[in-house]
C-alpha positions, 0 to 999 in steps of 0.5 A: 461513475466518477473517479475512485481508487482501484488496486491493480494486482500485477503478476510479473516475471521476476526480471530486473527492470519490471518495476521501472517499465511499469512506473514508466508506463504510468508516467508516459500516460500521465497517470499518478500512482497513489502507491506501489509495492513490488515484492517477490512471491511464493514462487521465486520466478514471479514478482507481484506489484500492487499499484493503487491508482485514482481514476475512472473505469475507462482509465482502469481499463486502459491501464490494464490493456497497457500493462498487459502489453509490457514485456514480463507482465503475465496477468493484471487483476483490478481489485475493488478496495472493498472486495479484497484483503488489504493492509499497509505498514505505517512507521511513525515517530511522535513527540513524547516527553515525560508525562506526555508519553502515557497518552501516546502509549494509550493511543498506540494500544487502542489502535493495536499498534506497537512501540518500536523505540522510545527516545528521550523526546519521541516514541516510534510506533509501528501499525499495520491495517487498512488505509482508512484505519491507518489514516485515522490513527495518524490523525489522532497522533497529530495532536501529539506532534508527528515528527516523521512518518513512512508508509509502505502503501497497500498490499492486497490479495483477492478474497476467497480461494482464488489466486492470481495464478488461477485461470479466469 
């Protein structure tokens, strides 16, 4: 099997420096992080890191083992992108003046996004969705002129009733 993407769902003790130690591990091993999201969880004592990495099965196994060796890491699950609920947030500023605003607003409505701000020369838009849909939306907006963009990276939970807190 060739390279693919994996989503690491990592449960950690909510201590300062956890994110730094995790990113350092990836850096020392020469692995590139496609995206990383760190946040507190429904339990204040824990943090969740959602890390997207490109690699092969051996890479994912090695990263799981290395992550579990780090202080404060409690659990690591590798989620297949097609087998989890995932979403990311996109903020994008698009060139839009006068009659050029109508087509931009129509595109925003088509993708279920929403307008956050309308300036004299631009429209700022917010969209949440899966990466493929978000990529497609950005591609459609490029014809109007994307002036600035920020994306959160993927946030993900496994599908079904199990949680990261459940025993394997």
